[in-house]
PyMOL commands that place a pseudoatom at each C-alpha (Angstrom):
pseudoatom trace, name=CA, resn=MET, resi=1, chain=A, elem=C, hetatm=0, pos=[10.517, 12.417, 28.532]
pseudoatom trace, name=CA, resn=SER, resi=2, chain=A, elem=C, hetatm=0, pos=[7.532, 10.174, 29.261]
pseudoatom trace, name=CA, resn=ALA, resi=3, chain=A, elem=C, hetatm=0, pos=[7.168, 6.817, 27.524]
pseudoatom trace, name=CA, resn=ILE, resi=4, chain=A, elem=C, hetatm=0, pos=[5.611, 6.809, 24.062]
pseudoatom trace, name=CA, resn=ARG, resi=5, chain=A, elem=C, hetatm=0, pos=[2.148, 5.242, 24.200]
pseudoatom trace, name=CA, resn=LEU, resi=6, chain=A, elem=C, hetatm=0, pos=[2.016, 2.868, 21.245]
pseudoatom trace, name=CA, resn=MET, resi=7, chain=A, elem=C, hetatm=0, pos=[-0.867, 1.001, 19.644]
pseudoatom trace, name=CA, resn=LEU, resi=8, chain=A, elem=C, hetatm=0, pos=[-0.353, -1.927, 17.246]
pseudoatom trace, name=CA, resn=VAL, resi=9, chain=A, elem=C, hetatm=0, pos=[-2.697, -2.684, 14.347]
pseudoatom trace, name=CA, resn=ASP, resi=10, chain=A, elem=C, hetatm=0, pos=[-2.116, -5.875, 12.355]
pseudoatom trace, name=CA, resn=ASP, resi=11, chain=A, elem=C, hetatm=0, pos=[-4.281, -8.862, 11.538]
pseudoatom trace, name=CA, resn=HIS, resi=12, chain=A, elem=C, hetatm=0, pos=[-1.370, -11.294, 11.926]
pseudoatom trace, name=CA, resn=VAL, resi=13, chain=A, elem=C, hetatm=0, pos=[-1.087, -12.370, 15.565]
pseudoatom trace, name=CA, resn=LEU, resi=14, chain=A, elem=C, hetatm=0, pos=[2.465, -13.636, 15.137]
pseudoatom trace, name=CA, resn=PHE, resi=15, chain=A, elem=C, hetatm=0, pos=[3.662, -10.317, 13.740]
pseudoatom trace, name=CA, resn=ARG, resi=16, chain=A, elem=C, hetatm=0, pos=[1.989, -8.378, 16.570]
pseudoatom trace, name=CA, resn=SER, resi=17, chain=A, elem=C, hetatm=0, pos=[3.633, -10.742, 19.066]
pseudoatom trace, name=CA, resn=ARG, resi=18, chain=A, elem=C, hetatm=0, pos=[7.016, -10.149, 17.457]
pseudoatom trace, name=CA, resn=LEU, resi=19, chain=A, elem=C, hetatm=0, pos=[6.539, -6.381, 17.676]
pseudoatom trace, name=CA, resn=LYS, resi=20, chain=A, elem=C, hetatm=0, pos=[5.511, -6.662, 21.322]
pseudoatom trace, name=CA, resn=ARG, resi=21, chain=A, elem=C, hetatm=0, pos=[8.612, -8.687, 22.170]
pseudoatom trace, name=CA, resn=MET, resi=22, chain=A, elem=C, hetatm=0, pos=[10.799, -6.202, 20.308]
pseudoatom trace, name=CA, resn=PHE, resi=23, chain=A, elem=C, hetatm=0, pos=[9.400, -3.212, 22.150]
pseudoatom trace, name=CA, resn=GLU, resi=24, chain=A, elem=C, hetatm=0, pos=[9.304, -4.902, 25.538]
pseudoatom trace, name=CA, resn=GLU, resi=25, chain=A, elem=C, hetatm=0, pos=[13.085, -5.095, 25.288]
pseudoatom trace, name=CA, resn=GLN, resi=26, chain=A, elem=C, hetatm=0, pos=[13.291, -1.335, 24.694]
pseudoatom trace, name=CA, resn=SER, resi=27, chain=A, elem=C, hetatm=0, pos=[12.818, 1.434, 27.228]
pseudoatom trace, name=CA, resn=GLY, resi=28, chain=A, elem=C, hetatm=0, pos=[10.584, 4.414, 26.571]
pseudoatom trace, name=CA, resn=ILE, resi=29, chain=A, elem=C, hetatm=0, pos=[7.720, 2.516, 24.895]
pseudoatom trace, name=CA, resn=THR, resi=30, chain=A, elem=C, hetatm=0, pos=[4.430, 1.410, 26.434]
pseudoatom trace, name=CA, resn=ILE, resi=31, chain=A, elem=C, hetatm=0, pos=[2.074, -0.689, 24.304]
pseudoatom trace, name=CA, resn=VAL, resi=32, chain=A, elem=C, hetatm=0, pos=[-1.424, 0.426, 25.250]
pseudoatom trace, name=CA, resn=GLY, resi=33, chain=A, elem=C, hetatm=0, pos=[-3.517, -1.629, 22.863]
pseudoatom trace, name=CA, resn=GLU, resi=34, chain=A, elem=C, hetatm=0, pos=[-3.810, -3.909, 19.830]
pseudoatom trace, name=CA, resn=ALA, resi=35, chain=A, elem=C, hetatm=0, pos=[-6.315, -4.197, 16.986]
pseudoatom trace, name=CA, resn=GLU, resi=36, chain=A, elem=C, hetatm=0, pos=[-6.602, -6.682, 14.143]
pseudoatom trace, name=CA, resn=ASP, resi=37, chain=A, elem=C, hetatm=0, pos=[-8.919, -4.913, 11.684]
pseudoatom trace, name=CA, resn=ALA, resi=38, chain=A, elem=C, hetatm=0, pos=[-9.648, -1.418, 10.395]
pseudoatom trace, name=CA, resn=SER, resi=39, chain=A, elem=C, hetatm=0, pos=[-12.921, -0.982, 12.251]
pseudoatom trace, name=CA, resn=SER, resi=40, chain=A, elem=C, hetatm=0, pos=[-11.594, -1.911, 15.695]
pseudoatom trace, name=CA, resn=ALA, resi=41, chain=A, elem=C, hetatm=0, pos=[-8.464, 0.168, 15.031]
pseudoatom trace, name=CA, resn=GLN, resi=42, chain=A, elem=C, hetatm=0, pos=[-10.564, 3.311, 14.710]
pseudoatom trace, name=CA, resn=SER, resi=43, chain=A, elem=C, hetatm=0, pos=[-12.697, 2.668, 17.788]
pseudoatom trace, name=CA, resn=LEU, resi=44, chain=A, elem=C, hetatm=0, pos=[-9.693, 1.643, 19.894]
pseudoatom trace, name=CA, resn=ALA, resi=45, chain=A, elem=C, hetatm=0, pos=[-7.712, 4.698, 18.801]
pseudoatom trace, name=CA, resn=GLU, resi=46, chain=A, elem=C, hetatm=0, pos=[-10.538, 6.946, 19.947]
pseudoatom trace, name=CA, resn=ALA, resi=47, chain=A, elem=C, hetatm=0, pos=[-10.812, 5.130, 23.287]
pseudoatom trace, name=CA, resn=LEU, resi=48, chain=A, elem=C, hetatm=0, pos=[-7.093, 4.914, 24.066]
pseudoatom trace, name=CA, resn=ARG, resi=49, chain=A, elem=C, hetatm=0, pos=[-5.696, 8.054, 22.380]
pseudoatom trace, name=CA, resn=PRO, resi=50, chain=A, elem=C, hetatm=0, pos=[-2.195, 6.590, 21.873]
pseudoatom trace, name=CA, resn=ASP, resi=51, chain=A, elem=C, hetatm=0, pos=[0.709, 8.805, 20.869]
pseudoatom trace, name=CA, resn=VAL, resi=52, chain=A, elem=C, hetatm=0, pos=[1.606, 6.627, 17.893]
pseudoatom trace, name=CA, resn=ILE, resi=53, chain=A, elem=C, hetatm=0, pos=[-0.053, 3.816, 15.951]
pseudoatom trace, name=CA, resn=LEU, resi=54, chain=A, elem=C, hetatm=0, pos=[1.861, 1.256, 13.886]
pseudoatom trace, name=CA, resn=MET, resi=55, chain=A, elem=C, hetatm=0, pos=[-0.652, 0.428, 11.147]
pseudoatom trace, name=CA, resn=ASP, resi=56, chain=A, elem=C, hetatm=0, pos=[-0.489, -2.513, 8.750]
pseudoatom trace, name=CA, resn=VAL, resi=57, chain=A, elem=C, hetatm=0, pos=[-1.486, -1.702, 5.169]
pseudoatom trace, name=CA, resn=GLY, resi=58, chain=A, elem=C, hetatm=0, pos=[-3.561, -4.808, 4.545]
pseudoatom trace, name=CA, resn=LEU, resi=59, chain=A, elem=C, hetatm=0, pos=[-6.388, -5.193, 7.048]
pseudoatom trace, name=CA, resn=PRO, resi=60, chain=A, elem=C, hetatm=0, pos=[-9.827, -6.817, 7.120]
pseudoatom trace, name=CA, resn=GLN, resi=61, chain=A, elem=C, hetatm=0, pos=[-12.859, -4.512, 7.095]
pseudoatom trace, name=CA, resn=GLY, resi=62, chain=A, elem=C, hetatm=0, pos=[-11.152, -1.778, 5.089]
pseudoatom trace, name=CA, resn=ASP, resi=63, chain=A, elem=C, hetatm=0, pos=[-7.464, -1.293, 4.482]
pseudoatom trace, name=CA, resn=GLY, resi=64, chain=A, elem=C, hetatm=0, pos=[-4.967, 0.292, 6.852]
pseudoatom trace, name=CA, resn=ILE, resi=65, chain=A, elem=C, hetatm=0, pos=[-4.580, 3.476, 4.836]
pseudoatom trace, name=CA, resn=LEU, resi=66, chain=A, elem=C, hetatm=0, pos=[-8.319, 4.160, 4.881]
pseudoatom trace, name=CA, resn=ALA, resi=67, chain=A, elem=C, hetatm=0, pos=[-8.241, 3.563, 8.641]
pseudoatom trace, name=CA, resn=THR, resi=68, chain=A, elem=C, hetatm=0, pos=[-5.295, 5.959, 8.889]
pseudoatom trace, name=CA, resn=GLU, resi=69, chain=A, elem=C, hetatm=0, pos=[-7.245, 8.658, 7.094]
pseudoatom trace, name=CA, resn=ALA, resi=70, chain=A, elem=C, hetatm=0, pos=[-10.262, 8.202, 9.362]
pseudoatom trace, name=CA, resn=ILE, resi=71, chain=A, elem=C, hetatm=0, pos=[-8.122, 8.340, 12.502]
pseudoatom trace, name=CA, resn=THR, resi=72, chain=A, elem=C, hetatm=0, pos=[-5.998, 11.333, 11.506]
pseudoatom trace, name=CA, resn=ARG, resi=73, chain=A, elem=C, hetatm=0, pos=[-9.040, 13.332, 10.449]
pseudoatom trace, name=CA, resn=LYS, resi=74, chain=A, elem=C, hetatm=0, pos=[-10.834, 12.743, 13.741]
pseudoatom trace, name=CA, resn=LEU, resi=75, chain=A, elem=C, hetatm=0, pos=[-7.787, 12.559, 16.040]
pseudoatom trace, name=CA, resn=PRO, resi=76, chain=A, elem=C, hetatm=0, pos=[-5.064, 14.701, 14.423]
pseudoatom trace, name=CA, resn=ASP, resi=77, chain=A, elem=C, hetatm=0, pos=[-2.757, 14.514, 17.458]
pseudoatom trace, name=CA, resn=ILE, resi=78, chain=A, elem=C, hetatm=0, pos=[-2.235, 10.773, 16.927]
pseudoatom trace, name=CA, resn=LYS, resi=79, chain=A, elem=C, hetatm=0, pos=[0.736, 9.913, 14.725]
pseudoatom trace, name=CA, resn=VAL, resi=80, chain=A, elem=C, hetatm=0, pos=[0.141, 6.933, 12.439]
pseudoatom trace, name=CA, resn=VAL, resi=81, chain=A, elem=C, hetatm=0, pos=[3.070, 5.090, 10.858]
pseudoatom trace, name=CA, resn=VAL, resi=82, chain=A, elem=C, hetatm=0, pos=[2.030, 2.735, 8.069]
pseudoatom trace, name=CA, resn=LEU, resi=83, chain=A, elem=C, hetatm=0, pos=[3.925, -0.555, 7.809]
pseudoatom trace, name=CA, resn=SER, resi=84, chain=A, elem=C, hetatm=0, pos=[4.144, -2.462, 4.529]
pseudoatom trace, name=CA, resn=VAL, resi=85, chain=A, elem=C, hetatm=0, pos=[5.626, -5.747, 3.379]
pseudoatom trace, name=CA, resn=HIS, resi=86, chain=A, elem=C, hetatm=0, pos=[6.488, -4.287, -0.024]
pseudoatom trace, name=CA, resn=GLY, resi=87, chain=A, elem=C, hetatm=0, pos=[7.831, -0.749, -0.286]
pseudoatom trace, name=CA, resn=GLN, resi=88, chain=A, elem=C, hetatm=0, pos=[5.703, 0.753, -3.052]
pseudoatom trace, name=CA, resn=VAL, resi=89, chain=A, elem=C, hetatm=0, pos=[5.483, 4.351, -4.238]
pseudoatom trace, name=CA, resn=ARG, resi=90, chain=A, elem=C, hetatm=0, pos=[1.749, 3.994, -4.809]
pseudoatom trace, name=CA, resn=GLU, resi=91, chain=A, elem=C, hetatm=0, pos=[1.171, 2.884, -1.222]
pseudoatom trace, name=CA, resn=ALA, resi=92, chain=A, elem=C, hetatm=0, pos=[3.510, 5.539, 0.147]
pseudoatom trace, name=CA, resn=THR, resi=93, chain=A, elem=C, hetatm=0, pos=[1.882, 8.389, -1.748]
pseudoatom trace, name=CA, resn=ARG, resi=94, chain=A, elem=C, hetatm=0, pos=[-1.527, 7.149, -0.669]
pseudoatom trace, name=CA, resn=ALA, resi=95, chain=A, elem=C, hetatm=0, pos=[-0.356, 6.969, 2.966]
pseudoatom trace, name=CA, resn=ILE, resi=96, chain=A, elem=C, hetatm=0, pos=[0.966, 10.532, 2.740]
pseudoatom trace, name=CA, resn=ALA, resi=97, chain=A, elem=C, hetatm=0, pos=[-2.329, 11.716, 1.324]
pseudoatom trace, name=CA, resn=ALA, resi=98, chain=A, elem=C, hetatm=0, pos=[-4.170, 9.942, 4.160]
pseudoatom trace, name=CA, resn=GLY, resi=99, chain=A, elem=C, hetatm=0, pos=[-2.248, 11.913, 6.783]
pseudoatom trace, name=CA, resn=ALA, resi=100, chain=A, elem=C, hetatm=0, pos=[0.214, 9.231, 7.905]
pseudoatom trace, name=CA, resn=ALA, resi=101, chain=A, elem=C, hetatm=0, pos=[3.291, 10.365, 9.808]
pseudoatom trace, name=CA, resn=GLY, resi=102, chain=A, elem=C, hetatm=0, pos=[5.402, 7.693, 8.162]
pseudoatom trace, name=CA, resn=TYR, resi=103, chain=A, elem=C, hetatm=0, pos=[5.677, 4.799, 5.733]
pseudoatom trace, name=CA, resn=LEU, resi=104, chain=A, elem=C, hetatm=0, pos=[8.129, 2.030, 6.651]
pseudoatom trace, name=CA, resn=LEU, resi=105, chain=A, elem=C, hetatm=0, pos=[8.704, -1.659, 5.993]
pseudoatom trace, name=CA, resn=LYS, resi=106, chain=A, elem=C, hetatm=0, pos=[7.842, -4.565, 8.258]
pseudoatom trace, name=CA, resn=THR, resi=107, chain=A, elem=C, hetatm=0, pos=[11.416, -5.797, 7.972]
pseudoatom trace, name=CA, resn=TYR, resi=108, chain=A, elem=C, hetatm=0, pos=[12.765, -2.908, 10.080]
pseudoatom trace, name=CA, resn=SER, resi=109, chain=A, elem=C, hetatm=0, pos=[14.631, -3.805, 13.258]
pseudoatom trace, name=CA, resn=ALA, resi=110, chain=A, elem=C, hetatm=0, pos=[13.542, -2.768, 16.742]
pseudoatom trace, name=CA, resn=ALA, resi=111, chain=A, elem=C, hetatm=0, pos=[16.217, -0.076, 16.801]
pseudoatom trace, name=CA, resn=GLU, resi=112, chain=A, elem=C, hetatm=0, pos=[15.060, 1.332, 13.457]
pseudoatom trace, name=CA, resn=LEU, resi=113, chain=A, elem=C, hetatm=0, pos=[11.417, 1.393, 14.528]
pseudoatom trace, name=CA, resn=MET, resi=114, chain=A, elem=C, hetatm=0, pos=[12.333, 2.961, 17.859]
pseudoatom trace, name=CA, resn=ALA, resi=115, chain=A, elem=C, hetatm=0, pos=[14.261, 5.710, 16.094]
pseudoatom trace, name=CA, resn=ALA, resi=116, chain=A, elem=C, hetatm=0, pos=[11.288, 6.288, 13.754]
pseudoatom trace, name=CA, resn=LEU, resi=117, chain=A, elem=C, hetatm=0, pos=[8.844, 6.566, 16.667]
pseudoatom trace, name=CA, resn=HIS, resi=118, chain=A, elem=C, hetatm=0, pos=[10.992, 9.225, 18.323]
pseudoatom trace, name=CA, resn=VAL, resi=119, chain=A, elem=C, hetatm=0, pos=[11.145, 11.150, 15.046]
pseudoatom trace, name=CA, resn=VAL, resi=120, chain=A, elem=C, hetatm=0, pos=[7.391, 11.177, 14.404]
pseudoatom trace, name=CA, resn=ILE, resi=121, chain=A, elem=C, hetatm=0, pos=[6.571, 12.066, 18.011]
pseudoatom trace, name=CA, resn=GLN, resi=122, chain=A, elem=C, hetatm=0, pos=[8.491, 15.301, 17.395]
pseudoatom trace, name=CA, resn=GLY, resi=123, chain=A, elem=C, hetatm=0, pos=[6.305, 16.114, 14.412]
pseudoatom trace, name=CA, resn=TRP, resi=124, chain=A, elem=C, hetatm=0, pos=[8.516, 14.865, 11.593]
pseudoatom trace, name=CA, resn=PHE, resi=125, chain=A, elem=C, hetatm=0, pos=[7.645, 12.456, 8.775]
pseudoatom trace, name=CA, resn=VAL, resi=126, chain=A, elem=C, hetatm=0, pos=[9.567, 9.190, 8.277]
pseudoatom trace, name=CA, resn=LEU, resi=127, chain=A, elem=C, hetatm=0, pos=[9.795, 7.428, 4.926]
pseudoatom trace, name=CA, resn=ASP, resi=128, chain=A, elem=C, hetatm=0, pos=[11.563, 4.270, 3.824]
pseudoatom trace, name=CA, resn=ALA, resi=129, chain=A, elem=C, hetatm=0, pos=[14.753, 5.416, 2.107]
pseudoatom trace, name=CA, resn=ALA, resi=130, chain=A, elem=C, hetatm=0, pos=[14.331, 3.346, -1.067]
pseudoatom trace, name=CA, resn=VAL, resi=131, chain=A, elem=C, hetatm=0, pos=[10.746, 4.512, -1.572]
pseudoatom trace, name=CA, resn=GLY, resi=132, chain=A, elem=C, hetatm=0, pos=[11.786, 8.089, -0.887]
pseudoatom trace, name=CA, resn=ARG, resi=133, chain=A, elem=C, hetatm=0, pos=[14.501, 7.911, -3.534]
pseudoatom trace, name=CA, resn=GLU, resi=134, chain=A, elem=C, hetatm=0, pos=[12.048, 6.565, -6.097]
pseudoatom trace, name=CA, resn=ILE, resi=135, chain=A, elem=C, hetatm=0, pos=[9.570, 9.351, -5.354]
pseudoatom trace, name=CA, resn=MET, resi=136, chain=A, elem=C, hetatm=0, pos=[12.298, 11.969, -5.744]
pseudoatom trace, name=CA, resn=GLU, resi=137, chain=A, elem=C, hetatm=0, pos=[13.417, 10.382, -9.015]
pseudoatom trace, name=CA, resn=ARG, resi=138, chain=A, elem=C, hetatm=0, pos=[9.855, 10.532, -10.296]
pseudoatom trace, name=CA, resn=ARG, resi=139, chain=A, elem=C, hetatm=0, pos=[9.588, 14.180, -9.287]
pseudoatom trace, name=CA, resn=GLY, resi=140, chain=A, elem=C, hetatm=0, pos=[12.935, 14.870, -10.911]
pseudoatom trace, name=CA, resn=GLU, resi=141, chain=A, elem=C, hetatm=0, pos=[11.688, 13.372, -14.162]
pseudoatom trace, name=CA, resn=MET, resi=142, chain=A, elem=C, hetatm=0, pos=[8.604, 15.590, -14.054]
pseudoatom trace, name=CA, resn=ALA, resi=143, chain=A, elem=C, hetatm=0, pos=[10.649, 18.677, -13.205]
pseudoatom trace, name=CA, resn=GLN, resi=144, chain=A, elem=C, hetatm=0, pos=[12.475, 18.261, -16.525]
pseudoatom trace, name=CA, resn=LEU, resi=145, chain=A, elem=C, hetatm=0, pos=[9.245, 18.441, -18.520]
pseudoatom trace, name=CA, resn=PRO, resi=146, chain=A, elem=C, hetatm=0, pos=[8.149, 21.738, -20.109]
pseudoatom trace, name=CA, resn=ASP, resi=147, chain=A, elem=C, hetatm=0, pos=[5.847, 23.810, -17.923]
pseudoatom trace, name=CA, resn=SER, resi=148, chain=A, elem=C, hetatm=0, pos=[3.172, 23.793, -20.607]
pseudoatom trace, name=CA, resn=ASP, resi=149, chain=A, elem=C, hetatm=0, pos=[3.143, 19.986, -20.556]
pseudoatom trace, name=CA, resn=ARG, resi=150, chain=A, elem=C, hetatm=0, pos=[2.952, 19.809, -16.771]
pseudoatom trace, name=CA, resn=SER, resi=151, chain=A, elem=C, hetatm=0, pos=[0.163, 22.341, -16.420]
pseudoatom trace, name=CA, resn=CYS, resi=152, chain=A, elem=C, hetatm=0, pos=[-3.151, 20.888, -15.328]
pseudoatom trace, name=CA, resn=ALA, resi=153, chain=A, elem=C, hetatm=0, pos=[-5.087, 23.902, -16.632]
pseudoatom trace, name=CA, resn=SER, resi=154, chain=A, elem=C, hetatm=0, pos=[-6.262, 21.917, -19.662]
pseudoatom trace, name=CA, resn=LEU, resi=155, chain=A, elem=C, hetatm=0, pos=[-7.806, 19.128, -17.577]
pseudoatom trace, name=CA, resn=THR, resi=156, chain=A, elem=C, hetatm=0, pos=[-11.574, 18.858, -17.435]
pseudoatom trace, name=CA, resn=ASP, resi=157, chain=A, elem=C, hetatm=0, pos=[-13.351, 18.672, -14.058]
pseudoatom trace, name=CA, resn=ARG, resi=158, chain=A, elem=C, hetatm=0, pos=[-13.803, 14.912, -14.512]
pseudoatom trace, name=CA, resn=GLU, resi=159, chain=A, elem=C, hetatm=0, pos=[-10.131, 14.445, -15.391]
pseudoatom trace, name=CA, resn=MET, resi=160, chain=A, elem=C, hetatm=0, pos=[-9.092, 16.474, -12.329]
pseudoatom trace, name=CA, resn=LYS, resi=161, chain=A, elem=C, hetatm=0, pos=[-11.287, 14.239, -10.175]
pseudoatom trace, name=CA, resn=ILE, resi=162, chain=A, elem=C, hetatm=0, pos=[-9.815, 11.054, -11.649]
pseudoatom trace, name=CA, resn=LEU, resi=163, chain=A, elem=C, hetatm=0, pos=[-6.260, 12.346, -11.277]
pseudoatom trace, name=CA, resn=GLY, resi=164, chain=A, elem=C, hetatm=0, pos=[-6.964, 13.138, -7.629]
pseudoatom trace, name=CA, resn=LEU, resi=165, chain=A, elem=C, hetatm=0, pos=[-8.288, 9.617, -7.071]
pseudoatom trace, name=CA, resn=VAL, resi=166, chain=A, elem=C, hetatm=0, pos=[-5.163, 8.178, -8.700]
pseudoatom trace, name=CA, resn=GLY, resi=167, chain=A, elem=C, hetatm=0, pos=[-3.075, 10.273, -6.299]
pseudoatom trace, name=CA, resn=PHE, resi=168, chain=A, elem=C, hetatm=0, pos=[-5.101, 8.834, -3.435]
pseudoatom trace, name=CA, resn=GLY, resi=169, chain=A, elem=C, hetatm=0, pos=[-4.178, 5.352, -4.622]
pseudoatom trace, name=CA, resn=ARG, resi=170, chain=A, elem=C, hetatm=0, pos=[-7.532, 4.262, -5.992]
pseudoatom trace, name=CA, resn=SER, resi=171, chain=A, elem=C, hetatm=0, pos=[-7.516, 1.490, -8.602]
pseudoatom trace, name=CA, resn=ASN, resi=172, chain=A, elem=C, hetatm=0, pos=[-9.412, 1.788, -11.892]
pseudoatom trace, name=CA, resn=ARG, resi=173, chain=A, elem=C, hetatm=0, pos=[-12.141, -0.483, -10.545]
pseudoatom trace, name=CA, resn=GLU, resi=174, chain=A, elem=C, hetatm=0, pos=[-12.466, 1.620, -7.400]
pseudoatom trace, name=CA, resn=ILE, resi=175, chain=A, elem=C, hetatm=0, pos=[-12.652, 4.789, -9.502]
pseudoatom trace, name=CA, resn=THR, resi=176, chain=A, elem=C, hetatm=0, pos=[-15.513, 3.309, -11.543]
pseudoatom trace, name=CA, resn=GLY, resi=177, chain=A, elem=C, hetatm=0, pos=[-17.392, 2.789, -8.285]
pseudoatom trace, name=CA, resn=ASP, resi=178, chain=A, elem=C, hetatm=0, pos=[-16.612, 6.305, -7.103]
pseudoatom trace, name=CA, resn=LEU, resi=179, chain=A, elem=C, hetatm=0, pos=[-17.700, 7.984, -10.338]
pseudoatom trace, name=CA, resn=GLY, resi=180, chain=A, elem=C, hetatm=0, pos=[-20.272, 5.558, -11.723]
pseudoatom trace, name=CA, resn=CYS, resi=181, chain=A, elem=C, hetatm=0, pos=[-18.570, 4.975, -15.071]
pseudoatom trace, name=CA, resn=SER, resi=182, chain=A, elem=C, hetatm=0, pos=[-17.026, 2.015, -16.914]
pseudoatom trace, name=CA, resn=ILE, resi=183, chain=A, elem=C, hetatm=0, pos=[-13.468, 0.713, -16.743]
pseudoatom trace, name=CA, resn=SER, resi=184, chain=A, elem=C, hetatm=0, pos=[-12.925, 1.639, -20.395]
pseudoatom trace, name=CA, resn=THR, resi=185, chain=A, elem=C, hetatm=0, pos=[-14.057, 5.205, -19.709]
pseudoatom trace, name=CA, resn=VAL, resi=186, chain=A, elem=C, hetatm=0, pos=[-11.585, 5.522, -16.829]
pseudoatom trace, name=CA, resn=ARG, resi=187, chain=A, elem=C, hetatm=0, pos=[-8.772, 4.135, -19.008]
pseudoatom trace, name=CA, resn=ASN, resi=188, chain=A, elem=C, hetatm=0, pos=[-9.592, 6.608, -21.776]
pseudoatom trace, name=CA, resn=HIS, resi=189, chain=A, elem=C, hetatm=0, pos=[-9.588, 9.484, -19.299]
pseudoatom trace, name=CA, resn=LEU, resi=190, chain=A, elem=C, hetatm=0, pos=[-6.247, 8.371, -17.874]
pseudoatom trace, name=CA, resn=SER, resi=191, chain=A, elem=C, hetatm=0, pos=[-4.690, 8.198, -21.330]
pseudoatom trace, name=CA, resn=ARG, resi=192, chain=A, elem=C, hetatm=0, pos=[-5.739, 11.796, -21.993]
pseudoatom trace, name=CA, resn=ILE, resi=193, chain=A, elem=C, hetatm=0, pos=[-4.591, 12.895, -18.512]
pseudoatom trace, name=CA, resn=TYR, resi=194, chain=A, elem=C, hetatm=0, pos=[-1.115, 11.399, -18.990]
pseudoatom trace, name=CA, resn=SER, resi=195, chain=A, elem=C, hetatm=0, pos=[-0.797, 13.193, -22.311]
pseudoatom trace, name=CA, resn=LYS, resi=196, chain=A, elem=C, hetatm=0, pos=[-1.997, 16.548, -20.958]
pseudoatom trace, name=CA, resn=ILE, resi=197, chain=A, elem=C, hetatm=0, pos=[0.252, 16.661, -17.886]
pseudoatom trace, name=CA, resn=GLY, resi=198, chain=A, elem=C, hetatm=0, pos=[3.193, 15.004, -19.621]
pseudoatom trace, name=CA, resn=VAL, resi=199, chain=A, elem=C, hetatm=0, pos=[3.719, 11.905, -17.470]
pseudoatom trace, name=CA, resn=LYS, resi=200, chain=A, elem=C, hetatm=0, pos=[4.559, 8.367, -18.525]
pseudoatom trace, name=CA, resn=ASP, resi=201, chain=A, elem=C, hetatm=0, pos=[2.626, 6.194, -16.116]
pseudoatom trace, name=CA, resn=ARG, resi=202, chain=A, elem=C, hetatm=0, pos=[0.272, 5.908, -13.158]
pseudoatom trace, name=CA, resn=THR, resi=203, chain=A, elem=C, hetatm=0, pos=[3.010, 6.343, -10.553]
pseudoatom trace, name=CA, resn=GLN, resi=204, chain=A, elem=C, hetatm=0, pos=[4.152, 9.637, -12.064]
pseudoatom trace, name=CA, resn=ALA, resi=205, chain=A, elem=C, hetatm=0, pos=[0.521, 10.738, -12.252]
pseudoatom trace, name=CA, resn=ALA, resi=206, chain=A, elem=C, hetatm=0, pos=[0.025, 9.907, -8.548]
pseudoatom trace, name=CA, resn=VAL, resi=207, chain=A, elem=C, hetatm=0, pos=[3.097, 11.890, -7.529]
pseudoatom trace, name=CA, resn=TYR, resi=208, chain=A, elem=C, hetatm=0, pos=[1.951, 14.767, -9.772]
pseudoatom trace, name=CA, resn=ALA, resi=209, chain=A, elem=C, hetatm=0, pos=[-1.468, 14.736, -8.085]
pseudoatom trace, name=CA, resn=LEU, resi=210, chain=A, elem=C, hetatm=0, pos=[0.098, 14.861, -4.620]
pseudoatom trace, name=CA, resn=ALA, resi=211, chain=A, elem=C, hetatm=0, pos=[2.551, 17.587, -5.619]
pseudoatom trace, name=CA, resn=HIS, resi=212, chain=A, elem=C, hetatm=0, pos=[-0.301, 19.728, -6.939]
pseudoatom trace, name=CA, resn=GLY, resi=213, chain=A, elem=C, hetatm=0, pos=[-2.698, 19.148, -4.068]
pseudoatom trace, name=CA, resn=LEU, resi=214, chain=A, elem=C, hetatm=0, pos=[-5.213, 17.170, -6.119]
pseudoatom trace, name=CA, resn=ALA, resi=215, chain=A, elem=C, hetatm=0, pos=[-5.288, 13.990, -3.992]
pseudoatom trace, name=CA, resn=GLU, resi=216, chain=A, elem=C, hetatm=0, pos=[-7.955, 14.761, -1.412]
for i in range(1, 216): cmd.bond("trace and resi %d" % i, "trace and resi %d" % (i + 1))
show_as sticks, trace
zoom trace
């Protein structure tokens, strides 16, 4: 098997250097490029066509998940693994919706990252175990709700749109910009949405949106 062509995207030089040292000690990995912001990540990905990209969540000039979405839409053969400092369900669900091939933590060892790269190159998704358990727990909670409560048939078009944006990981302020309405209007919509689909909080709503194909 030929070496995996890897691209690193992170705005912290020291972290990129640490990753490079880690992978230089491993066989089967060739680092083909580095980027430090979302814009250069997209242009470099198109120029280099790496097999896999390790993408930091927090980047200048647009976040890493938005960059992931742009790359995977234009270059679907590239596998993007999102790296985060804090394992969060909201980030993970947003990364999944953006087309990422994985969501892992920056604290992973070289061996763990190597194993993950070999998994995604074969077409599988990798997810931090703790985040995965929390997502499954949230889904389990929703699965116990009555079907009538979980049905989204009663949602208005605007509520469906807002729920989809929540599933994509958009904040209330970002949703106001997307839809041209006030923060209070978004909050009122969310309160009605939670009641209609029978969820307790924003995280459950995000998982619901992903499970029902609303986060686009």
